[in-house]
C-alpha positions in Angstrom: 57.3 91.7 38.8 59.3 88.5 37.8 60.8 86.2 40.3 64.8 86.2 41.0 65.0 83.0 39.0 63.1 83.9 36.2 65.3 87.7 36.2 68.2 85.5 36.2 67.3 83.6 33.1 66.0 87.0 31.5 69.5 88.5 32.3 71.4 85.4 31.2 69.7 85.3 27.6 70.2 89.1 27.1 73.8 88.9 28.0 74.3 86.0 25.5 72.9 87.9 22.8 74.5 90.9 23.3 78.1 89.0 23.5 76.9 87.0 20.4 76.5 90.6 18.6 79.9 91.6 19.8 82.4 88.9 19.5 80.6 87.3 16.6 78.9 89.4 14.5 80.7 92.8 15.2 77.8 94.5 15.4 76.8 95.5 19.1 73.8 97.1 19.9 74.2 98.7 23.3 77.3 100.5 25.1 79.8 98.8 26.7 78.7 101.1 29.8 74.8 99.1 29.2 76.5 96.1 28.7 78.6 96.1 32.2 75.2 96.9 34.3 73.9 93.7 32.9 76.6 91.6 33.9 77.0 93.3 37.1 73.2 92.8 38.4 73.7 89.3 37.2 76.7 89.1 39.0 74.9 90.3 42.5 71.8 88.2 42.0 73.9 85.0 41.8 76.1 85.8 44.3 72.7 86.0 46.7 71.4 82.9 45.0 74.3 80.6 44.0 71.9 77.6 43.6 70.5 79.3 41.0 73.9 79.6 39.1 73.7 77.6 35.3 77.1 75.9 33.8 75.9 78.0 30.7 75.5 81.0 32.7 77.7 84.0 31.0 79.4 84.7 34.2 80.8 81.3 34.3 83.4 82.0 31.3 86.2 82.4 34.0 89.2 80.3 35.1 88.8 76.8 36.7 91.2 75.3 39.3 94.5 74.0 37.6 94.5 70.6 36.3 97.1 67.6 36.9 96.9 66.8 33.1 94.2 67.1 30.1 92.0 63.9 29.9 91.6 61.9 26.7 88.5 62.2 24.2 87.5 59.6 21.9 86.2 61.1 18.5 82.5 59.5 17.5 83.7 60.1 13.8 87.4 61.1 13.0 88.7 64.0 12.5 90.7 63.8 9.0 93.2 65.5 7.6 92.9 67.0 3.8 95.1 66.4 0.6 96.9 69.4 -0.7 96.9 71.4 -4.3 99.2 74.0 -5.3 98.4 75.1 -8.1 95.0 75.4 -10.4 96.1 72.6 -12.5 96.4 70.5 -9.3 93.2 71.3 -8.3 91.4 70.1 -11.7 93.4 67.1 -11.1 91.6 66.7 -7.7 88.1 67.6 -9.4 89.0 65.0 -12.1 89.6 62.4 -9.7 86.6 62.7 -7.9 84.2 62.8 -11.2 85.7 59.3 -11.9 83.6 58.1 -9.2 80.5 59.8 -9.8 77.9 59.3 -12.6 79.2 60.9 -16.0 78.0 64.7 -16.2 76.7 65.0 -12.6 76.4 68.5 -11.7 78.1 69.7 -8.9 78.5 72.5 -6.2 81.5 73.5 -4.2 82.0 75.5 -0.9 85.4 77.3 -0.6 86.6 78.0 3.1 89.3 80.2 4.3 91.9 77.4 5.6 92.4 79.2 9.4 95.8 78.2 10.7 94.7 77.5 14.3 93.7 74.4 16.4 91.1 72.3 15.3 88.5 71.3 18.1 85.1 69.5 18.5 82.3 70.7 20.7 79.8 68.7 21.9 76.5 70.0 23.1 73.2 68.2 24.9 69.9 69.8 24.8 72.0 73.1 23.7 74.2 72.9 26.1 78.0 73.0 26.2 78.9 69.2 27.2 82.9 68.9 25.9 85.3 70.2 23.9 88.2 68.4 22.8 91.6 69.2 20.3 91.5 67.2 17.0 94.9 65.4 18.3 95.8 62.7 15.5 91.7 62.5 14.3 90.7 59.8 16.6 91.8 60.6 20.3 91.9 64.2 21.7 92.6 65.8 24.4 89.7 67.4 27.0 89.9 71.1 26.7 86.2 71.8 27.7 86.8 74.0 30.8 89.5 76.1 28.5 87.0 76.4 25.8 84.3 77.4 28.4 86.7 81.0 28.5 86.4 81.4 24.8 84.1 84.4 24.0 83.0 83.4 20.8 82.2 79.5 21.9 78.3 79.5 22.8 77.9 78.2 26.3 74.5 77.5 25.0 72.5 77.0 21.7 70.8 78.5 20.2 72.2 81.8 21.2 69.1 83.7 20.1 65.9 83.4 18.2 63.2 80.8 18.3 65.4 77.5 16.8 64.9 74.8 19.0 68.5 72.9 19.8 69.4 69.6 18.4 69.3 67.2 20.9 72.8 66.3 20.2 75.1 68.2 18.0 79.3 67.7 17.7 80.6 71.2 16.1 83.7 71.3 14.1 85.7 74.5 14.2 89.3 76.3 14.4 90.6 78.0 17.5 92.6 81.0 16.6 94.0 84.3 17.8 93.4 87.1 15.6 96.6 89.0 14.2 96.2 92.0 16.3 95.9 90.6 19.1 98.6 88.1 18.7 100.8 91.2 18.6 99.6 93.0 21.8 99.8 89.7 23.7 103.5 89.1 22.8 103.9 92.4 23.7 102.4 91.8 27.3 104.4 88.5 27.6 107.2 90.1 26.8 106.5 92.8 29.4 105.9 90.5 32.0 109.2 88.4 31.3 107.4 85.6 30.0 108.1 83.6 26.6 106.7 84.7 23.8 104.9 82.8 20.8 106.6 82.6 17.2 103.1 82.8 15.5 99.6 82.7 16.1 99.0 79.3 15.4 101.6 78.3 18.3 100.0 80.8 20.6 96.3 79.6 20.2 97.4 76.0 20.6 100.0 76.5 23.7 96.5 78.6 25.3 94.2 76.5 25.0 96.3 73.3 26.1 96.9 74.7 29.3 96.2 72.6 32.4 95.3 76.4 34.2 92.2 77.6 32.7 92.9 81.1 34.3 95.6 81.1 32.0 93.3 80.4 28.8 90.9 82.9 29.9 93.4 85.8 29.7 94.4 85.0 25.9 92.5 86.2 23.1 91.3 83.3 21.6 88.3 83.0 19.0 86.5 80.4 17.0 85.2 79.7 13.7 83.1 76.7 13.1 83.1 75.5 10.1 81.4 71.8 10.0 79.2 69.3 11.8 80.4 66.0 12.9 77.3 64.7 13.4 73.7 66.2 14.6 70.4 64.3 16.2 67.0 65.9 15.2 68.2 68.1 12.1 68.0 67.1 8.5 70.8 68.8 6.9 71.9 67.8 3.4 75.1 70.0 2.0 78.2 71.6 3.8 76.5 74.9 2.8 73.0 74.1 4.9 75.1 72.9 7.9 77.0 76.5 7.7 73.8 78.0 7.8 72.8 76.1 10.9 75.6 76.6 12.7 75.0 80.6 11.9 71.5 80.5 13.2 72.4 78.2 16.1 74.9 81.1 17.0 78.1 80.1 16.1 80.9 82.4 14.3 80.8 81.5 11.0 83.5 82.8 8.7 82.2 85.5 6.2 84.6 85.3 3.2 83.1 81.3 3.0 81.7 81.2 -0.5 79.4 79.0 -2.8 79.9 78.3 -6.6 78.9 75.9 -9.1 81.4 76.5 -11.9 84.9 75.0 -10.8 86.8 77.9 -12.6 84.9 80.2 -10.6 86.4 78.3 -7.6 89.9 78.3 -9.0 89.6 82.1 -9.6 88.6 82.8 -6.0 91.2 80.6 -4.8 93.7 83.0 -6.8 92.0 85.9 -5.6 92.5 84.9 -2.2 96.5 84.7 -2.4 96.7 88.5 -2.9 94.7 88.8 0.1 96.5 87.0 2.9 98.5 89.3 4.6 95.3 91.8 4.5 93.6 89.2 6.7 92.8 89.7 10.7 93.6 86.0 10.9 96.4 83.5 10.0 95.5 81.4 6.8 97.5 79.1 5.2 95.1 78.1 2.2 91.8 77.7 1.2 89.4 74.4 1.6 87.5 73.4 -1.3 84.5 71.1 -0.2 82.0 69.3 -2.7 78.8 70.7 -1.2 76.4 67.6 -0.9 76.5 65.4 1.8 75.2 62.7 -0.5 78.0 62.9 -3.0 80.6 63.3 0.1 79.3 59.8 1.5 79.7 58.2 -2.4 83.2 59.6 -2.9 84.2 58.2 1.0 87.5 58.5 2.3 91.2 57.7 1.1 93.5 56.7 3.6 92.6 59.8 6.0 91.4 62.4 3.5 88.5 62.8 2.2 88.1 62.3 -2.0 85.5 65.2 -1.9 87.7 68.1 -0.2 91.1 69.5 -0.9 93.0 72.1 0.6 94.8 74.7 -1.8 97.8 75.8 -0.2 99.3 79.3 0.1 102.8 80.8 -1.7 105.7 79.6 0.6 106.9 82.0 3.4 110.8 83.1 3.7 113.9 83.6 5.9 117.4 83.6 5.7 120.2 81.1 7.5 123.6 79.7 6.7 124.0 77.0 4.6 126.7 74.5 7.0 126.9 71.8 4.1 125.8 69.8 1.5 124.4 66.3 1.7 123.6 64.0 -1.4 120.3 61.4 -1.4 119.8 59.0 -4.1 116.0 58.6 -5.9 114.6 55.6 -7.3 115.9 56.0 -10.7 119.3 56.5 -9.3 119.4 60.3 -9.6 121.7 62.1 -7.1 119.8 64.8 -5.3 121.6 67.7 -3.3 120.1 69.1 0.1 121.3 71.8 2.1 122.2 71.1 5.8 121.2 74.5 7.5 121.8 76.3 10.4 118.1 75.6 12.3 115.9 78.7 11.4 112.1 79.3 12.1 109.8 79.5 8.9 106.5 80.0 9.9 106.8 78.3 13.3 108.5 75.4 12.1 111.9 74.7 12.8 114.1 74.1 9.3 117.3 72.2 9.5 117.3 71.0 5.9 116.1 72.3 2.6 116.0 71.2 -1.2 118.7 71.9 -3.4 117.1 70.2 -6.6 120.4 69.4 -8.7 123.7 70.4 -8.9 123.3 72.8 -11.9 121.0 74.7 -10.1 123.3 75.3 -7.4 125.8 76.1 -10.0 123.0 78.6 -11.6 122.5 80.5 -8.4 126.2 80.5 -7.4 125.4 78.8 -3.8 128.1 78.2 -1.7 129.1 76.6 1.5 129.1 78.7 4.3 126.5 81.4 2.6 123.8 82.8 4.1 120.9 81.8 2.1 117.2 82.5 1.5 114.9 79.6 2.1 111.3 79.3 1.6 108.9 76.6 2.4 106.9 75.7 -0.5 103.1 75.3 0.5 104.1 76.0 3.7 105.6 72.5 4.1 108.7 71.6 2.0 112.0 73.7 2.5 113.5 75.1 -0.5 116.7 77.2 -0.9 116.4 79.9 -2.8 119.7 82.3 -3.7 122.3 83.0 -1.7 123.0 86.6 0.1 126.5 87.4 -1.8 126.5 90.8 0.1 127.1 89.1 3.2 130.0 86.6 2.1 133.4 86.8 3.9 135.5 84.8 1.7 135.4 81.7 3.7 132.8 80.3 1.4 133.2 76.8 -0.4 132.3 75.7 -3.7 130.0 72.6 -3.8 131.0 69.6 -5.7 129.3 67.0 -7.2 130.2 63.7 -5.5 132.1 61.2 -7.4 130.9 58.3 -5.7 127.4 57.0 -5.0 127.0 58.1 -0.7 125.0 54.9 -0.3 126.6 52.0 -2.4 130.1 53.7 -3.0 129.6 52.8 -6.8 130.7 55.6 -9.4 128.4 58.4 -10.0 128.0 59.7 -13.8 126.4 62.9 -15.4 126.0 62.6 -19.0 126.6 65.4 -21.2 123.4 67.9 -21.6 121.9 66.1 -19.1 120.9 67.9 -15.5 121.2 64.8 -13.4 123.7 63.1 -12.1 123.2 59.0 -11.6 124.5 56.2 -9.2 125.5 53.4 -12.2 124.3 51.0 -9.8 120.9 49.6 -10.8 121.2 47.1 -7.7 122.3 50.2 -5.5 119.8 49.3 -2.3 118.7 53.1 -2.2 117.2 53.0 -5.5 115.3 49.8 -5.5 113.8 50.8 -1.6 112.7 54.1 -3.1 111.5 52.5 -6.2 109.2 49.9 -4.5 108.0 52.6 -2.0 107.1 54.6 -5.0 105.4 51.8 -7.0 103.0 51.0 -4.3 102.3 54.2 -3.4 98.6 55.8 -3.5 99.7 57.8 -7.0 101.0 54.8 -8.6 99.5 51.2 -8.0 97.9 52.2 -4.7 98.6 49.2 -3.0 96.9 49.6 0.7 99.3 49.1 3.8 103.0 49.5 1.7 104.8 52.4 2.9 108.4 53.5 3.5 109.2 51.3 6.5 108.0 48.1 4.6 110.1 49.1 1.4 113.1 49.2 3.4 112.0 45.9 5.2 111.1 43.7 2.3 114.2 45.0 0.3 116.5 44.2 3.1 115.2 40.5 3.6 115.5 39.6 0.0 111.6 39.5 -0.5 111.4 42.0 -3.5 114.6 42.6 -5.8 112.4 44.6 -8.3 109.0 46.1 -8.5 107.5 43.0 -10.2 108.3 40.7 -7.3 105.3 42.4 -5.5 103.3 40.0 -7.7 105.2 36.8 -6.8 105.4 37.2 -2.9 104.6 34.0 -0.8 102.4 34.1 1.7 104.6 32.0 4.2 107.6 34.8 3.4 105.1 37.4 4.6 104.0 35.5 7.5 107.9 35.0 8.9 108.3 38.7 8.4 108.3 40.7 12.0 104.8 42.5 12.4 103.2 39.9 10.2 100.3 38.3 11.8 97.7 36.1 9.1 95.3 38.9 8.9 97.6 41.9 8.0 99.1 39.3 5.3 96.5 38.2 3.9 95.3 42.0 3.6 98.4 42.9 1.6 98.3 39.6 -0.5 94.8 41.3 -1.4 95.7 44.5 -2.0 98.4 43.5 -3.9 95.8 41.3 -6.3 93.5 44.6 -6.5 96.4 46.5 -8.0 96.8 44.1 -11.0 93.5 45.8 -12.6 94.5 49.6 -12.3 94.2 51.8 -15.0 97.0 51.6 -17.9 97.9 54.8 -16.9 98.7 54.0 -13.0 101.0 51.4 -14.3 103.3 53.7 -16.6 103.6 56.0 -13.7 104.4 53.7 -11.0 107.0 52.2 -13.2 109.6 55.5 -12.4 110.6 56.6 -15.8 112.2 60.1 -15.3 109.9 62.9 -15.8 107.0 61.1 -15.7 104.0 61.6 -13.4 100.7 60.9 -13.5 99.6 63.6 -15.9 101.8 62.4 -18.5 101.0 59.1 -18.1 97.6 59.5 -18.3 98.0 61.3 -21.5 100.2 58.4 -22.9 98.0 56.1 -21.8 95.0 57.4 -23.7 97.3 57.8 -26.9 98.9 54.5 -26.9 96.1 52.1 -25.1 98.7 49.3 -25.0 102.0 49.2 -22.8 103.6 47.5 -25.9 102.6 50.2 -28.3 103.9 52.4 -26.0 107.4 50.7 -26.0 107.7 50.4 -29.2 107.0 54.3 -29.7 110.1 56.1 -30.9 111.3 59.3 -29.3 110.4 61.2 -32.4 106.8 59.9 -32.5 106.5 60.5 -28.7 107.2 64.1 -29.3 104.4 64.9 -31.5 102.0 64.5 -28.7 100.6 67.9 -27.1 102.2 68.1 -24.0 105.0 66.0 -24.6 108.6 67.9 -25.0 112.0 66.2 -26.3 113.2 65.7 -22.4 109.8 63.4 -21.6 110.2 61.5 -25.0 113.6 60.7 -24.5 113.1 59.5 -20.7 110.3 57.3 -22.4 112.2 56.0 -25.2 115.6 55.7 -23.2 113.4 53.6 -20.0 112.1 51.2 -22.4 115.1 50.6 -24.5 116.7 49.2 -21.5 117.0 45.0 -21.4 116.3 45.2 -17.6 113.0 47.3 -17.6 111.9 45.0 -20.6 112.5 41.9 -18.1 110.6 43.3 -15.4 107.8 44.2 -17.7 107.8 40.8 -19.0 107.5 39.5 -15.2 104.5 42.1 -14.6 102.5 40.8 -17.8 103.2 36.8 -16.6 101.8 37.9 -12.9 98.9 39.3 -15.0 99.5 43.0 -14.3 96.8 44.8 -16.6 98.9 46.6 -19.6 96.1 47.2 -22.1 93.3 50.0 -22.1 90.0 48.6 -23.5 89.8 50.3 -27.2 86.4 51.3 -28.1 85.7 51.2 -31.8 83.8 53.8 -33.3 80.7 52.8 -35.3 78.8 54.5 -38.3 79.9 58.0 -39.3 82.5 60.1 -37.9 82.0 62.4 -35.1 81.4 65.8 -36.0 84.3 67.1 -34.0 86.6 64.3 -34.8 90.2 65.9 -35.1 89.3 69.2 -34.0 90.9 70.7 -30.9 89.0 73.5 -28.7 90.1 75.7 -25.9 87.5 77.2 -23.6 87.6 80.7 -21.7 84.9 82.5 -20.2 81.6 82.0 -18.4 79.3 79.8 -20.9 75.5 80.6 -20.3 74.4 77.2 -19.6 77.2 74.9 -19.7 79.9 74.6 -16.8 83.5 74.5 -18.2 83.6 70.5 -17.3 80.2 70.3 -19.1 81.4 71.9 -22.1 84.6 69.6 -22.2 82.7 66.6 -22.2 80.5 67.5 -24.5 83.2 68.3 -26.9 85.2 65.0 -26.5 81.5 63.0 -26.4 81.7 64.1 -30.1 85.0 63.4 -30.8 86.9 67.0 -30.2 89.8 67.7 -27.7 90.3 70.2 -25.4 93.7 71.6 -24.2 94.3 74.6 -22.1 96.1 77.2 -24.3 95.7 78.7 -27.7 98.0 78.0 -30.2 98.2 77.6 -34.0 97.2 74.0 -33.7 94.0 75.3 -32.2 91.0 74.9 -34.3 88.0 76.8 -32.3 87.8 78.9 -29.1 85.0 78.3 -27.4 84.3 81.4 -25.6 81.7 82.9 -23.1 81.6 86.1 -20.8 84.6 87.4 -19.2 87.2 85.9 -21.4 90.5 86.2 -20.6 94.0 86.8 -22.4 93.1 83.6 -24.8 90.6 85.7 -26.8 93.1 88.0 -27.6 96.0 85.2 -28.6 93.1 83.4 -30.7 92.3 87.0 -32.5 96.0 87.4 -33.1 96.4 83.8 -34.6 93.1 83.6 -36.4 91.7 81.0 -34.5 87.8 81.0 -35.0 85.8 81.9 -31.9 82.6 80.2 -31.1 79.6 80.7 -28.6 78.0 78.1 -26.6 75.1 78.2 -29.7 77.3 77.7 -32.2 79.2 74.6 -30.4 75.6 73.2 -30.6 75.1 73.6 -34.1 78.4 71.9 -35.2 77.3 69.2 -32.9 73.8 69.3 -34.8 72.2 70.1 -31.4 69.5 72.4 -30.7 71.0 75.6 -28.9 69.5 76.0 -25.3 70.0 71.9 -24.8 72.6 72.3 -22.1 72.6 72.8 -18.5 71.0 75.3 -16.4 73.0 78.4 -16.2 75.3 78.6 -13.1 74.5 80.7 -10.1 76.8 83.5 -9.2 78.8 82.6 -6.1 76.8 83.2 -3.1 78.8 84.7 0.1 77.6 83.6 3.7 
């Protein structure tokens, strides 16, 4: 017959096992009554022998005495944020940026995870026992919520939960605490019946419940956990995100079953788009999907920029919508002098955020939509972040509404506002308008442009106000003493800023083109014209008609570029940039020998190829002189098609565009078929 101590250990192990099957796997093996008998026996034995109660006993998932305040916890490794993407093209742009920092043709795999809308936490275990739990906080310092996390049924108090695995000596597990949707509704009904304040959404409920000073309150809330990452681990060799998730699952942590792994990025995109349609059918709030490059060695090589890893991105779901009243319309002045209206709203909660202002795009858009001051309007949060006014609710008008009128004078400098005939945007005519210059400077230094580290919006205002910057070229003429005399700058910060400015001189040409702030020209267009012209001088000499011949450049963009470079003031700034040594040309590689076999040919790729990923096929085509575009047109020479093609096949047949297999492509370039990469595996679901 086992001793009392042995029986307590045996009962604890059984209860942990059945808790895991019930709360994590949703696959109980015993009835609730049988579970209650085990739990009651353990309670009785511990009551008789309190000296044998372990800190990780299943009976200890109860509230503790209230705390005066939550302590602070410094994370050994920062809990970073994620960059966002809102479309398939932005996802491809993210991958392209990452691939530029990796060896050409390096094969990549991706792990795709639902982005749970809850509260991020870090759980630290020593020798298998839960030592500490903390919130993300600012990414460096979080709040100690150990007592509260101990009450969450899906948080293991001891690992491994079952099986013969040996726990690591120390591990930090990262996850998201959330409240399931169905239990959130029940929680709010209970709070309402008690006369207590209800929660706006499950995310707020989870955050509020976990940050209670009284763990008894937390214990009464239906909190749950999904583990999604390992911050660090001692005594275990894990080489990938997929391997980390499998390890967490073996230790007994709840890992979302909707996580998948892919080796073809187009399959990643398809999975993300498919997830959009599933958002409302999930029993948890998800505001997007997180895509991570799987291999940890590749992650380390790519590193982190700012507070976001280069190896991961969040694909955000479409916006939420609400209705509120438009109280007034204000106006902002952009870096190119464009006057942009914005809505001043009666405050409204959208997805847990109080919205008071929203974008109105431009005055023509206001007129087209028929929006009036005083209207009830539909407002959405684009990507669940940026509020926008969608339309008025005309049936709710009272007759007291007023038309929105374009201002005649700039709200910043008071100079005239003009709106040329045929153009959508209205402009402040004053090139020296302080608002324009501050925004030009801020944009020029931003990460998507010249990437001058440490120079943000506040410094843009200070440097313009102090007269240190009169145009963007003045960055490269800043004097050390002048910066040192600026509030907040010591020797180290000054030297760091000057070093970052010096480094920006060698940015690729497309970054400089984007940084100049040409209307309608962002990073994608800048890369396109940079690749075509290879030199700022050649681009400046191009006519609007010539620019329009480029695929992807329409009359509006072509006119913006030609108009920008036609202005004497802009040419003066470019001359200053050249004189300062800023790179204005790309190296031109002269072709040698005979013309490449695909020179002058335009390809479109569709479907899944037998042995090449889409990116590998694109690289192969470009290597042999061809060009790859995204859509089939009369200018397309070939459609490269694999299994499960989409509508591009139909369009190619209609236009008479030749359709090639992967073998046909290899014949065109003079290679033997089958020389490509191994066939990508089907996505593996965890």
